[in-house]
C-alpha positions in Angstrom: 79.0 -8.1 51.4 77.5 -8.9 48.1 74.1 -8.2 46.8 73.7 -11.9 45.8 73.5 -12.8 49.5 70.3 -10.9 49.7 68.3 -12.2 46.7 65.7 -13.6 49.0 64.5 -10.0 49.5 63.0 -10.0 46.0 62.5 -13.7 45.4 61.5 -16.2 48.0 60.7 -13.6 50.7 59.3 -10.9 48.4 55.9 -10.9 50.1 57.5 -10.4 53.6 60.2 -7.8 52.8 58.9 -4.4 51.8 60.1 -0.9 51.6 58.9 1.9 53.9 59.4 5.4 52.7 60.7 7.5 55.6 62.0 11.0 56.0 65.5 9.5 55.6 64.8 7.4 52.5 63.6 3.9 52.2 63.9 1.3 54.9 63.8 -2.4 54.4 61.2 -4.0 56.6 60.0 -7.6 57.2 56.3 -6.9 57.7 55.6 -10.4 58.9 58.2 -10.4 61.7 57.8 -6.7 62.2 61.6 -6.0 62.0 63.8 -3.7 60.1 66.8 -5.0 58.2 69.8 -2.9 59.1 72.6 -2.7 56.5 75.8 -1.0 57.6 77.2 -0.6 54.1 75.4 2.4 52.6 76.3 1.4 49.0 75.0 -2.1 49.4 71.8 -0.8 51.0 71.3 1.5 48.0 71.8 -1.4 45.6 69.3 -3.6 47.6 66.7 -0.9 47.6 67.1 -0.2 43.9 66.8 -3.9 43.2 63.7 -4.3 45.4 62.1 -1.3 43.6 63.0 -2.8 40.2 61.6 -6.2 41.2 58.3 -4.7 42.4 58.5 -5.1 46.1 55.7 -3.3 47.8 56.3 0.2 49.1 54.5 1.7 52.1 54.4 5.3 53.2 54.4 4.3 56.9 55.5 1.3 58.9 52.2 0.7 60.6 50.5 0.2 57.2 53.2 -2.4 56.4 52.7 -4.2 59.6 48.9 -4.2 59.2 49.1 -5.7 55.7 50.1 -9.3 56.7 
């Protein structure tokens, strides 16, 4: 997979897709749909998280706060 397939995370759907800081690192969460985006390729996931941080996607310390902020 290619990072360009996921540009919606930090462009058109930036308000919906956020990062949640967990004990295992960041998770990519759709706070509107209350779902977690699972990426099986660890390197791709790291690239996506770094790009989301770079682009200023919101970061939450817990998933309930993300879900409550709709």
